[in-house]
C-alpha positions in Angstrom: 0.0 0.0 0.0 2.9 2.3 0.5 4.3 1.8 -3.1 3.0 3.6 -6.1 1.0 1.4 -8.5 2.5 0.7 -11.9 0.3 0.2 -15.0 1.9 -2.0 -17.6 1.2 -0.7 -21.1 -0.3 -3.9 -22.6 0.4 -4.1 -26.3 4.0 -2.8 -25.7 4.6 -4.9 -22.6 3.4 -8.6 -22.7 2.1 -9.8 -19.4 3.9 -12.4 -17.4 1.4 -15.3 -17.4 1.5 -18.3 -15.0 2.9 -21.5 -16.6 -0.4 -23.3 -16.9 -2.6 -20.4 -17.9 -6.0 -21.2 -19.5 -6.6 -19.2 -22.6 -8.2 -21.0 -25.5 -8.8 -24.6 -26.4 -6.4 -26.2 -28.8 -7.0 -29.3 -30.9 -4.4 -32.1 -31.5 -6.2 -33.4 -34.6 -4.2 -36.6 -34.9 -5.7 -37.9 -31.6 -9.3 -37.0 -32.4 -11.4 -40.2 -33.2 -14.6 -38.2 -33.6 -16.2 -39.9 -30.6 -18.3 -36.7 -30.0 -17.9 -36.9 -26.2 -16.6 -33.3 -26.1 -19.6 -32.0 -28.1 -22.1 -34.1 -26.0 -20.8 -33.0 -22.7 -20.4 -29.3 -23.5 -23.0 -27.4 -21.4 -23.0 -24.5 -24.0 -23.2 -26.7 -27.1 -20.5 -24.6 -28.7 -18.5 -27.4 -30.3 -19.4 -28.4 -33.8 -18.1 -31.6 -35.3 -18.8 -33.1 -38.7 -17.3 -36.4 -39.9 -17.8 -39.2 -42.4 -16.9 -42.9 -42.4 -14.2 -44.5 -44.6 -13.6 -48.1 -45.2 -10.1 -49.3 -44.4 -9.0 -52.4 -46.3 -8.1 -55.6 -44.3 -4.7 -55.6 -42.7 -4.1 -59.2 -43.5 -5.4 -61.4 -46.4 -8.7 -63.0 -45.5 -9.4 -60.3 -42.8 -12.4 -58.1 -42.8 -12.6 -54.5 -43.8 -12.9 -51.9 -41.0 -14.6 -48.6 -41.0 -13.3 -45.5 -39.2 -14.5 -42.0 -38.7 -12.7 -39.2 -40.5 -12.9 -35.6 -39.1 -14.3 -33.1 -41.6 -15.0 -30.2 -39.3 -14.1 -29.3 -35.7 -15.1 -25.8 -34.6 -15.5 -24.1 -31.3 -17.7 -21.0 -31.0 -15.8 -18.9 -28.4 -18.6 -16.4 -28.2 -20.7 -19.1 -26.5 -17.9 -21.0 -24.7 -17.7 -20.4 -20.9 -14.2 -21.9 -20.6 -15.3 -24.6 -18.1 -12.8 -27.2 -19.5 -15.3 -30.1 -19.4 -14.5 -30.9 -23.1 -10.8 -31.2 -22.2 -11.5 -33.4 -19.2 -13.9 -35.9 -21.0 -11.7 -36.4 -24.1 -10.4 -40.0 -23.6 -7.8 -39.6 -26.4 -6.1 -36.3 -25.3 -7.1 -34.4 -28.4 -8.0 -31.1 -26.6 -5.7 -29.0 -24.5 -5.6 -25.6 -22.8 -3.4 -23.1 -24.7 -2.2 -19.9 -23.0 -3.2 -17.8 -26.0 -5.5 -14.9 -25.1 -5.2 -12.5 -28.1 -8.0 -13.7 -30.3 -10.4 -10.8 -30.2 -12.5 -10.1 -33.2 -14.5 -7.0 -34.3 -17.5 -9.1 -35.2 -18.9 -11.8 -32.9 -19.6 -14.1 -35.8 -15.8 -14.4 -36.3 -15.3 -16.0 -32.9 -16.1 -19.4 -34.3 -12.7 -20.9 -34.9 -12.3 -23.9 -37.2 -9.8 -26.8 -36.8 -7.0 -25.0 -38.6 -6.9 -22.2 -36.1 -7.3 -24.7 -33.2 -4.4 -26.7 -34.6 -2.2 -23.5 -34.7 -2.9 -23.0 -31.0 -1.7 -26.5 -30.2 1.9 -25.4 -30.7 1.6 -22.9 -27.8 0.5 -25.6 -25.3 3.2 -25.9 -22.6 4.6 -29.3 -21.8 3.0 -31.0 -18.8 4.7 -30.6 -15.4 7.3 -33.2 -14.5 6.3 -36.0 -12.2 7.2 -35.8 -8.5 10.5 -37.6 -7.8 8.7 -40.1 -5.5 5.8 -40.7 -7.9 5.1 -44.1 -9.4 6.1 -44.6 -13.0 3.1 -44.4 -15.4 1.7 -47.8 -16.4 2.2 -47.2 -20.1 5.9 -46.4 -19.7 6.5 -49.3 -17.3 4.8 -51.7 -19.8 6.8 -50.4 -22.7 10.1 -50.6 -20.7 9.4 -54.2 -19.7 8.6 -55.2 -23.3 11.8 -53.6 -24.5 13.8 -55.5 -21.8 12.2 -58.8 -22.8 13.0 -58.2 -26.5 16.6 -57.3 -25.7 17.0 -60.5 -23.6 15.5 -62.6 -26.4 17.8 -61.4 -29.1 21.3 -62.8 -29.1 24.2 -60.3 -28.6 27.0 -59.7 -31.2 29.4 -62.0 -29.2 27.0 -65.0 -29.2 26.1 -64.7 -32.9 29.7 -64.5 -34.1 30.8 -67.8 -32.5 
């Protein structure tokens, strides 16, 4: 209270944001399986998803063809979004993330519906997840992959054994 207040001149001086700031929602399109969970759980109904089915040929001869969903449109209307993060929490495939971007103002409210290209651009601004605590348990996925790699290394003969 005894110090004079200082106003930072915003466009000239960028604010120091906390590391995990919530700005906008970014899309990692490669992980999206078009399950529609995010759109169904959104309380504002501000997520628009369009897709179509494609037939994938059988991986092995005699196998059956599979069908998969292909993402055509993924858009979020940020004029409706209340930034609750439910869509990010319910996504089972980690396709949605919080980005610290906050400079996306538009002069017309109709321009606040951002398509998947813009959401993909914001993905590159998503910070890396925080490191695990030193005493934390190793994630199951990493532990399983490490065990499999160790088994494969044990099963293959070394260069000394193969040369004899």
